ZADO-1210 file (C-alpha; in nm, 4 decimals, padded with zeros to 6 digits):
<atoms>
<atom x="01.1477" y="01.4744" z="01.1165" code="MET" pos="1"/>
<atom x="01.0073" y="01.6995" z="00.8432" code="SER" pos="2"/>
<atom x="00.9814" y="02.0688" z="00.9331" code="PRO" pos="3"/>
<atom x="00.6551" y="02.2017" z="01.0695" code="GLN" pos="4"/>
<atom x="00.4549" y="02.3735" z="00.7934" code="LYS" pos="5"/>
<atom x="00.7456" y="02.3503" z="00.5458" code="PRO" pos="6"/>
<atom x="00.5802" y="02.5567" z="00.2712" code="LEU" pos="7"/>
<atom x="00.4995" y="02.8321" z="00.5166" code="GLU" pos="8"/>
<atom x="00.8502" y="02.8180" z="00.6652" code="ASP" pos="9"/>
<atom x="00.9983" y="02.8437" z="00.3147" code="ALA" pos="10"/>
<atom x="00.7784" y="03.1518" z="00.2559" code="LYS" pos="11"/>
<atom x="00.6132" y="02.9875" z="-00.0436" code="ILE" pos="12"/>
<atom x="00.2690" y="03.1377" z="-00.0998" code="ARG" pos="13"/>
<atom x="00.0635" y="02.8258" z="-00.1623" code="SER" pos="14"/>
<atom x="-00.2957" y="02.7071" z="-00.1851" code="MET" pos="15"/>
<atom x="-00.4749" y="02.3735" z="-00.1777" code="PHE" pos="16"/>
<atom x="-00.7678" y="02.4065" z="-00.4182" code="LEU" pos="17"/>
<atom x="-01.0693" y="02.1782" z="-00.3721" code="VAL" pos="18"/>
<atom x="-01.3633" y="02.1838" z="-00.6118" code="TRP" pos="19"/>
<atom x="-01.5993" y="02.0504" z="-00.3477" code="SER" pos="20"/>
<atom x="-01.7942" y="02.1286" z="-00.0351" code="HIS" pos="21"/>
<atom x="-01.5803" y="02.1087" z="00.2839" code="PRO" pos="22"/>
<atom x="-01.7643" y="01.7935" z="00.3910" code="GLN" pos="23"/>
<atom x="-01.5636" y="01.4857" z="00.2975" code="GLY" pos="24"/>
<atom x="-01.2215" y="01.6263" z="00.2020" code="SER" pos="25"/>
<atom x="-01.0169" y="01.5371" z="00.5095" code="HIS" pos="26"/>
<atom x="-00.7038" y="01.4417" z="00.3128" code="ARG" pos="27"/>
<atom x="-00.6835" y="01.7888" z="00.1600" code="SER" pos="28"/>
<atom x="-00.7536" y="01.9529" z="00.4959" code="GLN" pos="29"/>
<atom x="-00.4658" y="01.7735" z="00.6634" code="PHE" pos="30"/>
<atom x="-00.2276" y="01.8297" z="00.3731" code="PHE" pos="31"/>
<atom x="-00.2947" y="02.2013" z="00.3950" code="ALA" pos="32"/>
<atom x="-00.2660" y="02.2137" z="00.7733" code="ALA" pos="33"/>
<atom x="00.0578" y="02.0145" z="00.7962" code="ILE" pos="34"/>
<atom x="00.2382" y="02.1701" z="00.4994" code="LEU" pos="35"/>
<atom x="00.1241" y="02.5262" z="00.5708" code="GLY" pos="36"/>
<atom x="-00.1097" y="02.6087" z="00.2818" code="MET" pos="37"/>
<atom x="-00.4236" y="02.8119" z="00.2346" code="ARG" pos="38"/>
<atom x="-00.7182" y="02.5712" z="00.1962" code="LEU" pos="39"/>
<atom x="-00.9605" y="02.7014" z="-00.0648" code="GLN" pos="40"/>
<atom x="-01.2968" y="02.5385" z="-00.1386" code="TYR" pos="41"/>
<atom x="-01.4682" y="02.6300" z="-00.4633" code="VAL" pos="42"/>
<atom x="-01.8185" y="02.4946" z="-00.5200" code="TYR" pos="43"/>
<atom x="-02.1411" y="02.6163" z="-00.6758" code="PHE" pos="44"/>
<atom x="-02.3703" y="02.3322" z="-00.5708" code="THR" pos="45"/>
<atom x="-02.3347" y="02.0066" z="-00.3772" code="ARG" pos="46"/>
<atom x="-02.5307" y="01.8105" z="-00.6390" code="ARG" pos="47"/>
<atom x="-02.3381" y="01.5328" z="-00.8128" code="ARG" pos="48"/>
<atom x="-02.3549" y="01.3548" z="-01.1456" code="GLY" pos="49"/>
<atom x="-02.2835" y="01.4356" z="-01.5084" code="ALA" pos="50"/>
<atom x="-02.5687" y="01.6853" z="-01.5459" code="VAL" pos="51"/>
<atom x="-02.4752" y="01.8732" z="-01.2306" code="ALA" pos="52"/>
<atom x="-02.1100" y="01.8771" z="-01.3391" code="ALA" pos="53"/>
<atom x="-02.1992" y="02.0282" z="-01.6768" code="ALA" pos="54"/>
<atom x="-02.3834" y="02.3078" z="-01.4969" code="LEU" pos="55"/>
<atom x="-02.1489" y="02.3796" z="-01.2079" code="LYS" pos="56"/>
<atom x="-01.8022" y="02.3345" z="-01.3583" code="TYR" pos="57"/>
<atom x="-01.8170" y="02.6457" z="-01.5824" code="PRO" pos="58"/>
<atom x="-01.9218" y="02.8522" z="-01.2799" code="VAL" pos="59"/>
<atom x="-01.6519" y="02.6988" z="-01.0614" code="GLN" pos="60"/>
<atom x="-01.3961" y="02.7678" z="-01.3343" code="ALA" pos="61"/>
<atom x="-01.4773" y="03.1393" z="-01.3199" code="LEU" pos="62"/>
<atom x="-01.4710" y="03.1316" z="-00.9396" code="MET" pos="63"/>
<atom x="-01.1274" y="02.9659" z="-00.9534" code="THR" pos="64"/>
<atom x="-00.9882" y="03.2333" z="-01.1832" code="VAL" pos="65"/>
<atom x="-01.1101" y="03.5020" z="-00.9442" code="TRP" pos="66"/>
<atom x="-00.9587" y="03.3228" z="-00.6422" code="VAL" pos="67"/>
<atom x="-00.6206" y="03.2823" z="-00.8114" code="LEU" pos="68"/>
<atom x="-00.6122" y="03.6427" z="-00.9308" code="LEU" pos="69"/>
<atom x="-00.7009" y="03.7613" z="-00.5829" code="ARG" pos="70"/>
<atom x="-00.4484" y="03.5535" z="-00.3872" code="HIS" pos="71"/>
<atom x="-00.1818" y="03.4972" z="-00.6562" code="ARG" pos="72"/>
<atom x="-00.0272" y="03.1810" z="-00.5086" code="PRO" pos="73"/>
<atom x="00.3071" y="03.0619" z="-00.6429" code="ARG" pos="74"/>
<atom x="00.2129" y="02.6987" z="-00.5834" code="LEU" pos="75"/>
<atom x="-00.1311" y="02.5355" z="-00.6122" code="VAL" pos="76"/>
<atom x="-00.2197" y="02.1841" z="-00.4993" code="PHE" pos="77"/>
<atom x="-00.5356" y="02.0536" z="-00.6676" code="ILE" pos="78"/>
<atom x="-00.7580" y="01.7774" z="-00.5350" code="GLN" pos="79"/>
<atom x="-00.8440" y="01.5217" z="-00.8015" code="ASP" pos="80"/>
<atom x="-01.1324" y="01.4579" z="-00.8490" code="PRO" pos="81"/>
<atom x="-01.2466" y="01.6508" z="-01.0400" code="PRO" pos="82"/>
<atom x="-00.9700" y="01.6855" z="-01.2987" code="ILE" pos="83"/>
<atom x="-01.1205" y="01.9917" z="-01.4779" code="PRO" pos="84"/>
<atom x="-01.0033" y="02.1975" z="-01.1788" code="ALA" pos="85"/>
<atom x="-00.6438" y="02.1212" z="-01.2738" code="ALA" pos="86"/>
<atom x="-00.7098" y="02.2203" z="-01.6348" code="LEU" pos="87"/>
<atom x="-00.8379" y="02.5593" z="-01.5199" code="VAL" pos="88"/>
<atom x="-00.5319" y="02.6138" z="-01.2992" code="VAL" pos="89"/>
<atom x="-00.3007" y="02.5217" z="-01.5886" code="TRP" pos="90"/>
<atom x="-00.4720" y="02.7826" z="-01.8079" code="LEU" pos="91"/>
<atom x="-00.4346" y="03.0412" z="-01.5311" code="CYS" pos="92"/>
<atom x="-00.0614" y="02.9680" z="-01.5158" code="SER" pos="93"/>
<atom x="-00.0251" y="03.1607" z="-01.8440" code="PHE" pos="94"/>
<atom x="-00.1269" y="03.4832" z="-01.6690" code="ILE" pos="95"/>
<atom x="-00.0162" y="03.4120" z="-01.3112" code="ILE" pos="96"/>
<atom x="00.3375" y="03.2824" z="-01.2393" code="PRO" pos="97"/>
<atom x="00.2380" y="02.9632" z="-01.0589" code="LEU" pos="98"/>
<atom x="00.3194" y="02.5923" z="-01.0606" code="ARG" pos="99"/>
<atom x="00.0648" y="02.3256" z="-00.9720" code="PHE" pos="100"/>
<atom x="00.0591" y="01.9768" z="-00.8193" code="ILE" pos="101"/>
<atom x="-00.2272" y="01.7294" z="-00.8607" code="ILE" pos="102"/>
<atom x="-00.3243" y="01.5070" z="-00.5664" code="ASP" pos="103"/>
<atom x="-00.5114" y="01.2065" z="-00.7103" code="THR" pos="104"/>
<atom x="-00.6784" y="00.9902" z="-00.4485" code="HIS" pos="105"/>
<atom x="-00.7598" y="00.6487" z="-00.5938" code="THR" pos="106"/>
<atom x="-00.7660" y="00.4311" z="-00.9033" code="GLN" pos="107"/>
<atom x="-01.1344" y="00.5120" z="-00.9448" code="ARG" pos="108"/>
<atom x="-01.0583" y="00.8765" z="-01.0078" code="HIS" pos="109"/>
<atom x="-00.7511" y="00.8021" z="-01.2179" code="LEU" pos="110"/>
<atom x="-00.8960" y="00.5506" z="-01.4623" code="LEU" pos="111"/>
<atom x="-01.2672" y="00.4814" z="-01.4089" code="VAL" pos="112"/>
<atom x="-01.4760" y="00.7989" z="-01.3806" code="ASP" pos="113"/>
<atom x="-01.5799" y="00.9615" z="-01.7092" code="TYR" pos="114"/>
<atom x="-01.3517" y="00.7920" z="-01.9678" code="PRO" pos="115"/>
<atom x="-01.3840" y="01.0913" z="-02.2020" code="PHE" pos="116"/>
<atom x="-01.1740" y="01.2883" z="-01.9505" code="LEU" pos="117"/>
<atom x="-00.8783" y="01.0489" z="-01.9645" code="TRP" pos="118"/>
<atom x="-00.7082" y="01.2618" z="-02.2301" code="GLY" pos="119"/>
<atom x="-00.7540" y="01.5729" z="-02.0159" code="VAL" pos="120"/>
<atom x="-00.6166" y="01.3900" z="-01.7140" code="ARG" pos="121"/>
<atom x="-00.3032" y="01.2820" z="-01.8989" code="ARG" pos="122"/>
<atom x="-00.2568" y="01.6267" z="-02.0546" code="PHE" pos="123"/>
<atom x="-00.2594" y="01.8179" z="-01.7253" code="VAL" pos="124"/>
<atom x="-00.0603" y="01.5466" z="-01.5441" code="ALA" pos="125"/>
<atom x="00.2220" y="01.5971" z="-01.7915" code="GLN" pos="126"/>
<atom x="00.2202" y="01.9719" z="-01.7224" code="ARG" pos="127"/>
<atom x="00.2014" y="01.9517" z="-01.3447" code="ALA" pos="128"/>
<atom x="00.5131" y="02.0084" z="-01.1358" code="LEU" pos="129"/>
<atom x="00.4432" y="01.6607" z="-01.0004" code="THR" pos="130"/>
<atom x="00.1488" y="01.4306" z="-00.9316" code="ASN" pos="131"/>
<atom x="00.0854" y="01.2876" z="-00.5857" code="ILE" pos="132"/>
<atom x="-00.0545" y="00.9333" z="-00.5753" code="LEU" pos="133"/>
<atom x="-00.1457" y="00.7178" z="-00.2767" code="THR" pos="134"/>
<atom x="00.0494" y="00.4096" z="-00.3889" code="ASN" pos="135"/>
<atom x="00.3217" y="00.2888" z="-00.6251" code="THR" pos="136"/>
<atom x="00.0808" y="00.1148" z="-00.8652" code="TYR" pos="137"/>
<atom x="-00.0963" y="00.4410" z="-00.9459" code="LEU" pos="138"/>
<atom x="00.2296" y="00.6375" z="-00.9529" code="ALA" pos="139"/>
<atom x="00.3663" y="00.4001" z="-01.2178" code="ASN" pos="140"/>
<atom x="00.0597" y="00.4609" z="-01.4368" code="ILE" pos="141"/>
<atom x="00.1216" y="00.8361" z="-01.4285" code="VAL" pos="142"/>
<atom x="00.4958" y="00.7932" z="-01.4894" code="LYS" pos="143"/>
<atom x="00.4125" y="00.5840" z="-01.7964" code="ALA" pos="144"/>
<atom x="00.2400" y="00.8937" z="-01.9332" code="TRP" pos="145"/>
<atom x="00.5726" y="01.0768" z="-01.9156" code="GLY" pos="146"/>
<atom x="00.4624" y="01.2788" z="-01.6110" code="ALA" pos="147"/>
<atom x="00.6324" y="01.3255" z="-01.2748" code="SER" pos="148"/>
<atom x="00.4796" y="01.1290" z="-00.9869" code="ALA" pos="149"/>
<atom x="00.5535" y="01.0701" z="-00.6193" code="ILE" pos="150"/>
<atom x="00.3823" y="00.8558" z="-00.3575" code="VAL" pos="151"/>
<atom x="00.2394" y="01.0207" z="-00.0475" code="MET" pos="152"/>
<atom x="00.0080" y="00.8264" z="00.1804" code="GLU" pos="153"/>
<atom x="-00.2658" y="00.9874" z="00.3861" code="ASP" pos="154"/>
<atom x="-00.1214" y="01.2541" z="00.6190" code="PRO" pos="155"/>
<atom x="-00.1331" y="01.2098" z="00.9967" code="PRO" pos="156"/>
<atom x="-00.4225" y="01.3572" z="01.1913" code="LEU" pos="157"/>
<atom x="-00.2739" y="01.6825" z="01.3300" code="PRO" pos="158"/>
<atom x="-00.4909" y="01.6569" z="01.6417" code="PHE" pos="159"/>
<atom x="-00.4931" y="01.2776" z="01.6984" code="ALA" pos="160"/>
<atom x="-00.3448" y="01.3027" z="02.0482" code="ASP" pos="161"/>
<atom x="-00.6186" y="01.5402" z="02.1664" code="THR" pos="162"/>
<atom x="-00.9216" y="01.3317" z="02.0594" code="VAL" pos="163"/>
<atom x="-01.1081" y="01.1926" z="02.3592" code="GLU" pos="164"/>
<atom x="-01.3253" y="00.8833" z="02.3811" code="THR" pos="165"/>
<atom x="-01.6904" y="00.8549" z="02.4809" code="LYS" pos="166"/>
<atom x="-01.9012" y="00.5626" z="02.6024" code="PRO" pos="167"/>
<atom x="-02.0774" y="00.3637" z="02.3316" code="LEU" pos="168"/>
<atom x="-02.3478" y="00.1008" z="02.3570" code="GLU" pos="169"/>
<atom x="-02.2597" y="-00.2650" z="02.3145" code="GLY" pos="170"/>
<atom x="-01.9973" y="-00.5073" z="02.4425" code="ALA" pos="171"/>
<atom x="-01.7975" y="-00.4855" z="02.1172" code="PHE" pos="172"/>
<atom x="-01.8332" y="-00.1738" z="01.9022" code="ARG" pos="173"/>
<atom x="-01.7521" y="-00.1565" z="01.5291" code="VAL" pos="174"/>
<atom x="-01.7707" y="00.1644" z="01.3251" code="ILE" pos="175"/>
<atom x="-01.8363" y="00.1176" z="00.9536" code="TRP" pos="176"/>
<atom x="-01.6946" y="00.4232" z="00.7798" code="VAL" pos="177"/>
<atom x="-01.9307" y="00.4406" z="00.4856" code="ASN" pos="178"/>
<atom x="-01.9878" y="00.7275" z="00.2432" code="VAL" pos="179"/>
<atom x="-02.2495" y="00.5660" z="00.0221" code="GLY" pos="180"/>
<atom x="-02.0072" y="00.5120" z="-00.2684" code="ALA" pos="181"/>
<atom x="-02.0674" y="00.2532" z="-00.5402" code="SER" pos="182"/>
<atom x="-01.7653" y="00.0422" z="-00.4382" code="ASP" pos="183"/>
<atom x="-01.8935" y="-00.0200" z="-00.0839" code="GLU" pos="184"/>
<atom x="-02.0620" y="-00.3654" z="-00.0570" code="PRO" pos="185"/>
<atom x="-02.3625" y="-00.2655" z="00.1503" code="ARG" pos="186"/>
<atom x="-02.5654" y="-00.5863" z="00.1095" code="ASP" pos="187"/>
<atom x="-02.2780" y="-00.7872" z="00.2545" code="ILE" pos="188"/>
<atom x="-02.2447" y="-00.5645" z="00.5590" code="PHE" pos="189"/>
<atom x="-02.6114" y="-00.5607" z="00.6542" code="PHE" pos="190"/>
<atom x="-02.6471" y="-00.9355" z="00.5984" code="ALA" pos="191"/>
<atom x="-02.3550" y="-00.9979" z="00.8331" code="ALA" pos="192"/>
<atom x="-02.4640" y="-00.7435" z="01.0949" code="ALA" pos="193"/>
<atom x="-02.7994" y="-00.9144" z="01.1551" code="CYS" pos="194"/>
<atom x="-02.6140" y="-01.2380" z="01.2423" code="GLN" pos="195"/>
<atom x="-02.4065" y="-01.0704" z="01.5156" code="LEU" pos="196"/>
<atom x="-02.6573" y="-00.9337" z="01.7685" code="PRO" pos="197"/>
<atom x="-02.3856" y="-00.9121" z="02.0369" code="GLU" pos="198"/>
<atom x="-02.1862" y="-00.6619" z="01.8263" code="VAL" pos="199"/>
<atom x="-02.2942" y="-00.2987" z="01.8044" code="ARG" pos="200"/>
<atom x="-02.2409" y="-00.1427" z="01.4621" code="PHE" pos="201"/>
<atom x="-02.2340" y="00.2306" z="01.3891" code="TYR" pos="202"/>
<atom x="-02.2730" y="00.3415" z="01.0250" code="VAL" pos="203"/>
<atom x="-02.1423" y="00.6894" z="00.9514" code="THR" pos="204"/>
<atom x="-02.3083" y="00.7649" z="00.6166" code="SER" pos="205"/>
<atom x="-02.6036" y="01.0020" z="00.6106" code="ASP" pos="206"/>
<atom x="-02.8482" y="00.7505" z="00.4665" code="TYR" pos="207"/>
<atom x="-03.1462" y="00.9785" z="00.5209" code="GLY" pos="208"/>
<atom x="-03.0332" y="01.2098" z="00.2372" code="ARG" pos="209"/>
<atom x="-03.0119" y="00.9363" z="-00.0266" code="ASN" pos="210"/>
<atom x="-03.3219" y="00.7504" z="-00.1407" code="ALA" pos="211"/>
<atom x="-03.1198" y="00.4502" z="-00.2594" code="GLU" pos="212"/>
<atom x="-02.9557" y="00.4140" z="00.0807" code="LEU" pos="213"/>
<atom x="-03.2643" y="00.4933" z="00.2888" code="ALA" pos="214"/>
<atom x="-03.4032" y="00.1421" z="00.2336" code="ALA" pos="215"/>
<atom x="-03.1127" y="-00.0007" z="00.4321" code="TYR" pos="216"/>
<atom x="-03.1937" y="00.2272" z="00.7211" code="GLN" pos="217"/>
<atom x="-03.5503" y="00.0984" z="00.7403" code="SER" pos="218"/>
<atom x="-03.4564" y="-00.2711" z="00.7189" code="THR" pos="219"/>
<atom x="-03.1330" y="-00.2855" z="00.9218" code="ALA" pos="220"/>
<atom x="-03.1186" y="-00.5044" z="01.2308" code="SER" pos="221"/>
<atom x="-03.1576" y="-00.3513" z="01.5779" code="ALA" pos="222"/>
<atom x="-02.7837" y="-00.3633" z="01.6513" code="ASN" pos="223"/>
<atom x="-02.7072" y="-00.1127" z="01.3722" code="VAL" pos="224"/>
<atom x="-02.7033" y="00.2586" z="01.4515" code="THR" pos="225"/>
<atom x="-02.6964" y="00.5190" z="01.1740" code="PHE" pos="226"/>
<atom x="-02.5126" y="00.8264" z="01.2934" code="THR" pos="227"/>
<atom x="-02.5954" y="01.0543" z="01.0014" code="GLY" pos="228"/>
<atom x="-02.3403" y="01.3143" z="00.9021" code="HIS" pos="229"/>
<atom x="-02.1255" y="01.4063" z="01.2017" code="LEU" pos="230"/>
<atom x="-01.9191" y="01.7203" z="01.2621" code="PRO" pos="231"/>
<atom x="-01.5497" y="01.6361" z="01.2380" code="ASP" pos="232"/>
<atom x="-01.4935" y="01.6508" z="01.6140" code="ALA" pos="233"/>
<atom x="-01.7779" y="01.4049" z="01.6792" code="ASP" pos="234"/>
<atom x="-01.6693" y="01.1790" z="01.3947" code="TYR" pos="235"/>
<atom x="-01.3145" y="01.1393" z="01.5235" code="TYR" pos="236"/>
<atom x="-01.4383" y="01.0915" z="01.8775" code="GLN" pos="237"/>
<atom x="-01.6624" y="00.8113" z="01.7511" code="LEU" pos="238"/>
<atom x="-01.3698" y="00.6409" z="01.5728" code="LEU" pos="239"/>
<atom x="-01.1477" y="00.6610" z="01.8791" code="LYS" pos="240"/>
<atom x="-01.4239" y="00.5176" z="02.0981" code="SER" pos="241"/>
<atom x="-01.4627" y="00.2088" z="01.8793" code="ALA" pos="242"/>
<atom x="-01.3150" y="-00.1337" z="01.9366" code="ASP" pos="243"/>
<atom x="-01.2559" y="-00.1662" z="01.5619" code="ALA" pos="244"/>
<atom x="-01.3155" y="00.0359" z="01.2453" code="VAL" pos="245"/>
<atom x="-01.4536" y="-00.1321" z="00.9343" code="LEU" pos="246"/>
<atom x="-01.3917" y="-00.0145" z="00.5760" code="THR" pos="247"/>
<atom x="-01.4901" y="-00.2125" z="00.2663" code="LEU" pos="248"/>
<atom x="-01.4288" y="-00.1633" z="-00.1061" code="THR" pos="249"/>
<atom x="-01.4761" y="-00.3715" z="-00.4189" code="THR" pos="250"/>
<atom x="-01.1868" y="-00.1923" z="-00.5957" code="ARG" pos="251"/>
<atom x="-00.8188" y="-00.2726" z="-00.5591" code="ASP" pos="252"/>
<atom x="-00.5613" y="00.0080" z="-00.5313" code="HIS" pos="253"/>
<atom x="-00.8115" y="00.2172" z="-00.3339" code="THR" pos="254"/>
<atom x="-00.6754" y="00.3675" z="-00.0142" code="LEU" pos="255"/>
<atom x="-00.9362" y="00.3591" z="00.2614" code="GLN" pos="256"/>
<atom x="-00.9288" y="00.6977" z="00.4333" code="GLN" pos="257"/>
<atom x="-01.1427" y="00.5737" z="00.7212" code="GLY" pos="258"/>
<atom x="-00.8906" y="00.2977" z="00.7905" code="ALA" pos="259"/>
<atom x="-00.6048" y="00.5484" z="00.7820" code="CYS" pos="260"/>
<atom x="-00.7881" y="00.7752" z="01.0265" code="GLU" pos="261"/>
<atom x="-00.8466" y="00.4779" z="01.2562" code="ALA" pos="262"/>
<atom x="-00.4746" y="00.3993" z="01.2433" code="MET" pos="263"/>
<atom x="-00.3762" y="00.7519" z="01.3494" code="TRP" pos="264"/>
<atom x="-00.6215" y="00.7190" z="01.6391" code="LEU" pos="265"/>
<atom x="-00.4738" y="00.3829" z="01.7428" code="GLY" pos="266"/>
<atom x="-00.7747" y="00.1714" z="01.6485" code="ARG" pos="267"/>
<atom x="-00.7431" y="-00.1631" z="01.4627" code="PRO" pos="268"/>
<atom x="-00.9244" y="-00.2064" z="01.1347" code="VAL" pos="269"/>
<atom x="-01.1154" y="-00.4685" z="00.9406" code="ILE" pos="270"/>
<atom x="-01.0878" y="-00.4049" z="00.5690" code="THR" pos="271"/>
<atom x="-01.1176" y="-00.5672" z="00.2271" code="SER" pos="272"/>
<atom x="-00.8496" y="-00.8149" z="00.1231" code="ASP" pos="273"/>
<atom x="-00.6704" y="-00.6301" z="-00.1551" code="TRP" pos="274"/>
<atom x="-00.2971" y="-00.6387" z="-00.2205" code="SER" pos="275"/>
<atom x="-00.2591" y="-00.2627" z="-00.1833" code="MET" pos="276"/>
<atom x="-00.4348" y="-00.2593" z="00.1554" code="LEU" pos="277"/>
<atom x="-00.2295" y="-00.5556" z="00.2803" code="ARG" pos="278"/>
<atom x="00.0841" y="-00.3659" z="00.1863" code="GLN" pos="279"/>
<atom x="-00.0367" y="-00.0491" z="00.3574" code="TYR" pos="280"/>
<atom x="-00.1473" y="-00.2266" z="00.6769" code="PHE" pos="281"/>
<atom x="00.1144" y="-00.4972" z="00.7445" code="PRO" pos="282"/>
<atom x="-00.0132" y="-00.5202" z="01.1035" code="GLN" pos="283"/>
<atom x="-00.3087" y="-00.4089" z="01.3135" code="GLY" pos="284"/>
<atom x="-00.5638" y="-00.5161" z="01.0527" code="ALA" pos="285"/>
<atom x="-00.7867" y="-00.8125" z="00.9691" code="VAL" pos="286"/>
<atom x="-00.8512" y="-00.8653" z="00.5969" code="PHE" pos="287"/>
<atom x="-01.1765" y="-01.0057" z="00.4641" code="VAL" pos="288"/>
<atom x="-01.3164" y="-01.1086" z="00.1296" code="GLU" pos="289"/>
<atom x="-01.6218" y="-00.9158" z="00.0217" code="ASN" pos="290"/>
<atom x="-01.8585" y="-01.1905" z="00.1355" code="SER" pos="291"/>
<atom x="-02.0852" y="-01.2382" z="00.4363" code="VAL" pos="292"/>
<atom x="-01.8994" y="-01.5470" z="00.5587" code="GLU" pos="293"/>
<atom x="-01.5586" y="-01.3829" z="00.5404" code="SER" pos="294"/>
<atom x="-01.6808" y="-01.0672" z="00.7134" code="LEU" pos="295"/>
<atom x="-01.8315" y="-01.2722" z="00.9980" code="LEU" pos="296"/>
<atom x="-01.5038" y="-01.4624" z="01.0372" code="ALA" pos="297"/>
<atom x="-01.3021" y="-01.1401" z="01.0270" code="GLY" pos="298"/>
<atom x="-01.5043" y="-00.9766" z="01.3029" code="ILE" pos="299"/>
<atom x="-01.4681" y="-01.2917" z="01.5155" code="ALA" pos="300"/>
<atom x="-01.0900" y="-01.2859" z="01.4605" code="THR" pos="301"/>
<atom x="-01.0728" y="-00.9225" z="01.5672" code="MET" pos="302"/>
<atom x="-01.2781" y="-00.9916" z="01.8803" code="GLN" pos="303"/>
<atom x="-01.0601" y="-01.2870" z="01.9814" code="ALA" pos="304"/>
<atom x="-00.7310" y="-01.0917" z="01.9645" code="ALA" pos="305"/>
<atom x="-00.8471" y="-00.7330" z="01.9904" code="HIS" pos="306"/>
<atom x="-00.5786" y="-00.6037" z="02.2266" code="GLU" pos="307"/>
<atom x="-00.2986" y="-00.7521" z="02.0158" code="ALA" pos="308"/>
<atom x="-00.4354" y="-00.5911" z="01.6989" code="TYR" pos="309"/>
<atom x="-00.4726" y="-00.2598" z="01.8805" code="ARG" pos="310"/>
<atom x="-00.1112" y="-00.2657" z="02.0036" code="ALA" pos="311"/>
<atom x="00.0114" y="-00.3530" z="01.6539" code="ASP" pos="312"/>
<atom x="-00.1828" y="-00.0624" z="01.5041" code="MET" pos="313"/>
<atom x="-00.0300" y="00.1840" z="01.7500" code="ILE" pos="314"/>
<atom x="00.3164" y="00.0603" z="01.6498" code="ASP" pos="315"/>
<atom x="00.2241" y="00.0935" z="01.2828" code="LEU" pos="316"/>
<atom x="00.1073" y="00.4521" z="01.3272" code="SER" pos="317"/>
<atom x="00.4504" y="00.5462" z="01.4648" code="ARG" pos="318"/>
<atom x="00.6210" y="00.3944" z="01.1596" code="GLN" pos="319"/>
<atom x="00.3767" y="00.5635" z="00.9235" code="LYS" pos="320"/>
<atom x="00.4522" y="00.8988" z="01.0834" code="ARG" pos="321"/>
<atom x="00.8225" y="00.8488" z="01.0114" code="ARG" pos="322"/>
<atom x="00.7355" y="00.7489" z="00.6544" code="ASP" pos="323"/>
<atom x="00.5253" y="01.0626" z="00.6142" code="TRP" pos="324"/>
<atom x="00.8128" y="01.2835" z="00.7281" code="ASP" pos="325"/>
<atom x="01.0348" y="01.1264" z="00.4629" code="GLU" pos="326"/>
<atom x="00.7659" y="01.1767" z="00.1975" code="GLN" pos="327"/>
<atom x="00.7333" y="01.5455" z="00.2878" code="VAL" pos="328"/>
<atom x="01.1101" y="01.5890" z="00.2598" code="THR" pos="329"/>
<atom x="01.1040" y="01.4270" z="-00.0854" code="ALA" pos="330"/>
<atom x="00.8199" y="01.6555" z="-00.1927" code="LEU" pos="331"/>
<atom x="01.0078" y="01.9677" z="-00.0838" code="MET" pos="332"/>
<atom x="01.3126" y="01.8627" z="-00.2853" code="THR" pos="333"/>
<atom x="01.0863" y="01.8767" z="-00.5923" code="VAL" pos="334"/>
<atom x="00.9117" y="02.2031" z="-00.5050" code="ILE" pos="335"/>
<atom x="01.1881" y="02.4348" z="-00.3898" code="GLU" pos="336"/>
<atom x="01.4266" y="02.4072" z="-00.6902" code="PRO" pos="337"/>
<atom x="01.1350" y="02.4400" z="-00.9366" code="ALA" pos="338"/>
<atom x="01.0026" y="02.7558" z="-00.7745" code="LEU" pos="339"/>
<atom x="01.3503" y="02.9051" z="-00.7573" code="GLN" pos="340"/>
<atom x="01.3884" y="02.8536" z="-01.1323" code="ARG" pos="341"/>
<atom x="01.0423" y="03.0011" z="-01.1960" code="ARG" pos="342"/>
<atom x="01.1246" y="03.3011" z="-00.9783" code="LYS" pos="343"/>
</atoms>
């Protein structure tokens, strides 16, 4: 087993820097909690898009400099996206003796968003102590740049054993973990949901705050419940109370955080049929094509053998916890010698 809070135990003053609002950064939260780091959010506005980025990133850069000068960490983890945060930390390393590690979440953030930043991404990746990727495919891309890379999957939920269940409506309850992203096939989901009146669906995205998504809320069938944004405690209670958790993406090599959270809570998942997801979930999951017919068939398969899928997912979560401990040990073998040399 990896040590509890290994960075804290090693007396390494560390920080996980997130250029975002606390809502929606669970991976970074759990990394910080398990490894023993200060979690630091830096954000000027919650607005998104290229125009908002051009306005807020200069302000967040100055805020980051102030935070680093105030706390003077020796090691900084940086959530990617957005990659300009890592560039700012690298610049600060000339005046503060620190090393930094970039945690890149998915292929979308590595290769798709804002192509003009690809050069920046490669530049800072090469100067990072190491780069954390969610799978081998992405790690190999970064290694091809001449940068250090290691694979670390989503961390375990630190409080998974304490989450309680609550009664939900419906004979079979499916939670669709949906954040309103462009790679989530919404038309497919809502077309399938209206054909399964005996299944109760809960959609977690806050559709009321997004005009593009609000149309779905007004036309969805009666068996679909929109939860809106939930506090973390309520969100995890909802997942644990489900019969199955649904996550869908049109992009390969994209780790589904909602599916990982379901796994740690012992709930089987229905997810898109991509090679990376099949490798990550060798059991406890039903895989579907991004089509209405396949999704209907996948839900029926899960209903027919629900208890078997649930038992398999519990077994998988135990194996994943052992894998995580090994990944933490590998990470510490990179960190400790580098910081000793820097000291």
